[in-house]
C-alpha positions in Angstrom: 21.4 15.7 6.2 23.7 13.1 7.7 22.0 10.6 10.0 23.9 11.6 13.0 22.8 15.1 12.3 19.1 14.3 12.1 18.8 11.9 15.1 20.8 14.7 17.3 18.2 17.4 15.9 15.0 15.3 16.6 16.4 14.4 20.1 16.8 18.0 21.1 13.6 19.2 19.2 11.5 16.5 21.6 12.5 17.9 24.7 12.9 21.7 23.7 9.7 22.6 25.0 8.3 20.6 27.7 5.4 22.8 28.0 3.7 21.2 25.1 5.4 17.9 25.5 3.2 17.4 28.8 0.4 18.4 27.3 0.7 15.8 24.7 1.7 13.1 27.4 -1.7 14.2 29.4 -3.4 13.5 25.7 -1.8 10.3 25.1 -2.7 9.3 28.9 -6.0 10.3 28.8 -6.5 8.3 25.3 -5.0 5.2 26.5 -6.2 4.9 29.8 -9.6 6.2 30.1 -10.9 4.0 27.4 -9.1 0.9 29.6 -11.3 1.6 32.6 -13.7 -0.9 34.1 -17.3 -0.6 32.2 -19.2 0.2 35.1 -17.0 3.3 36.0 -16.9 4.8 32.6 -19.6 3.9 30.7 -22.5 3.9 33.0 -23.8 7.7 34.0 -24.9 10.5 32.1 -21.9 11.9 30.9 -20.7 8.4 29.3 -21.4 9.6 26.0 -19.6 13.2 26.3 -16.6 11.2 27.8 -16.7 8.8 24.2 -16.5 12.2 22.6 -13.5 14.0 24.2 -11.7 10.4 23.9 -12.1 10.6 20.1 -11.6 14.4 19.8 -8.4 13.8 21.7 -7.3 10.9 19.7 -7.5 12.7 16.6 -5.8 15.4 18.1 -2.9 13.5 18.8 -2.6 12.3 15.4 -3.1 16.2 14.3 -0.2 17.0 16.3 2.0 14.7 14.8 1.2 16.1 11.4 1.3 19.5 12.3 5.3 18.8 13.5 5.9 17.3 10.0 4.1 20.5 8.2 6.1 23.1 10.3 9.2 21.0 9.9 9.3 21.2 6.4 8.6 24.9 6.7 11.5 25.4 8.4 10.7 25.4 12.0 12.8 24.8 14.8 10.4 24.4 18.0 7.6 22.2 18.5 4.3 23.7 17.7 1.6 24.3 20.3 -1.8 23.0 20.8 -3.7 26.5 19.4 -6.6 25.8 17.6 -7.7 22.1 18.3 -10.5 21.9 15.7 -7.5 22.3 13.0 -5.6 19.6 15.1 -8.6 17.6 15.0 -9.2 18.0 11.3 -5.7 16.8 10.0 -5.8 14.0 12.5 -9.3 12.7 10.8 -7.1 13.3 7.5 -4.0 11.7 8.6 -5.9 8.7 9.6 -7.6 8.2 6.5 -4.3 8.5 4.7 -3.3 5.7 7.3 -6.2 3.4 6.3 -6.2 3.9 2.7 -2.5 3.5 2.2 -1.3 0.9 4.9 -4.1 -0.6 6.7 -6.4 -1.6 3.8 -3.2 -3.0 1.3 -1.9 -5.0 4.1 -4.9 -6.5 4.9 -5.9 -7.5 1.4 -2.1 -8.5 1.0 -2.6 -11.2 4.1 -6.0 -12.3 3.1 -5.2 -12.8 -0.5 -1.9 -14.7 0.4 -3.9 -17.1 2.7 -6.5 -17.5 -0.2 -3.5 -18.5 -2.3 -2.2 -20.9 0.1 -5.7 -22.3 0.7 -6.5 -22.8 -3.0 -3.0 -24.2 -3.7 -2.2 -26.1 -0.5 1.1 -24.8 -0.3 3.0 -26.3 2.5 4.5 -23.9 4.7 7.5 -25.2 6.2 10.2 -23.3 8.5 12.2 -22.3 5.5 9.0 -21.0 3.5 7.9 -19.5 6.6 11.0 -17.4 6.7 10.6 -16.3 3.3 7.0 -15.1 4.0 8.1 -13.0 6.8 10.9 -11.3 4.4 8.1 -10.8 1.8 5.6 -9.3 4.5 8.6 -7.1 5.5 9.1 -5.8 2.1 5.4 -5.0 1.5 5.5 -3.4 4.9 8.0 -1.0 4.2 6.6 -0.2 0.8 3.5 0.7 2.2 4.8 2.6 5.1 7.2 4.4 2.6 4.3 5.4 0.1 2.1 6.5 3.4 5.1 8.9 4.6 5.2 10.3 0.9 1.4 11.1 1.3 1.9 12.7 4.7 4.9 14.8 3.3 3.2 15.9 0.1 0.4 17.2 2.1 2.4 18.8 4.6 3.5 21.1 1.3 0.0 21.5 0.5 -1.8 22.9 4.0 -2.9 19.2 4.8 -4.9 18.9 1.4 -6.2 15.1 1.7 -6.6 15.7 -2.5 -2.9 16.1 -2.4 -2.4 13.1 -0.1 -4.0 11.1 -3.0 -2.4 12.6 -5.6 -0.1 9.5 -6.6 2.2 11.3 -9.2 2.9 13.9 -6.6 3.6 11.3 -4.1 6.0 9.3 -5.9 7.7 12.5 -7.3 8.2 13.3 -3.4 9.7 10.2 -2.5 12.0 10.4 -5.5 12.8 13.8 -4.3 13.3 13.0 -0.7 15.0 9.8 -1.9 14.0 6.2 -1.4 17.1 5.7 0.8 15.8 8.4 3.2 12.3 7.3 3.5 13.6 3.9 4.0 16.1 4.9 6.9 13.3 6.8 8.4 10.7 4.0 8.3 13.3 1.4 9.5 14.3 4.0 12.6 10.4 4.8 13.4 9.4 1.2 13.3 12.5 0.1 15.6 11.8 3.2 17.9 7.9 2.9 18.5 8.1 -0.9 18.7 11.4 -2.2 20.3 12.4 0.7 22.0 8.9 1.6 23.3 8.4 -1.8 24.4 11.3 -2.4 26.0 11.2 1.2 28.0 7.8 0.3 29.2 8.7 -3.1 30.3 11.8 -1.7 31.9 9.6 0.9 33.9 6.9 -1.5 34.9 9.7 -4.0 36.2 11.5 -1.5 38.5 11.6 -2.4 42.0 9.1 0.0 44.4 7.9 1.7 41.6 5.0 -0.2 40.9 3.2 -1.1 37.4 0.8 1.7 37.8 3.6 4.6 38.6 5.8 2.7 35.7 2.7 2.9 33.3 1.9 7.0 34.2 5.9 7.6 33.8 5.9 5.6 30.1 2.8 7.1 28.5 3.3 10.7 30.0 7.2 10.9 29.4 8.3 8.0 27.3 5.5 8.1 24.8 5.1 11.7 23.6 9.6 11.8 23.4 9.3 9.0 21.0 6.2 10.3 19.0 7.3 13.9 18.8 11.0 12.3 17.7 9.7 10.0 14.7 7.8 12.7 13.2 10.3 15.5 13.4 12.5 12.9 11.8 10.2 12.6 9.0 9.9 16.0 8.3 13.6 16.7 8.3 14.3 14.2 5.6 12.2 16.9 3.6 13.7 20.1 4.8 15.3 22.1 1.8 18.8 22.6 2.3 18.8 26.4 2.5 16.3 26.5 5.6 19.0 23.9 7.4 21.5 25.4 9.7 24.9 25.3 8.5 26.0 22.4 11.0 23.4 20.0 9.4 24.7 20.5 6.0 26.6 17.7 4.4 
């Protein structure tokens, strides 16, 4: 698929079902804002424990919905999935969170602390030029970890979300080779740009609109902008692994 085609498809896909779009927006709003309420208003009372459980459940549902988009996309689906079987979404969310921790967060932490220990032991002088090289190395490792994690998610998507397949490294690397390192890198860069740069600019812009108010702007950003970006990026990942015979004619190179 051409880059223009998958971006166009992902954009249309993200806004093709407003019902599920708004449900996801509501979940994002609850998980992002309810936990940020003042302690006296949230954690006091008989329902505080229940509230925490609900937020945790919704958080994993949110992650699981992203996986379901990838899973159904590689199967050839052209419509966003619904939120049926919430326990299944929760389970997939837990599994993908484990993949995220093992393939991305833990290696990144070990890399950072390992480098800091090396600096302390060797008394390296990190001047401006060395800082520049350090940033380049960090970006390279960041992309490597992210691509491996995405390869694991795609592998799981073809095996009913099995965590065992997500940790099957030969199959994960086989999937990366099949999809193409170039395509994986492209999706990683677009995802990083969308979730960090575009999201940040959109949120800042909405907060700064006169007479709108930061609270209203934040609600709009969380309920409308955030779910669009999430659906867009997960659809993008799934599309690079869609078999050619399942693509519409206008999306085949």
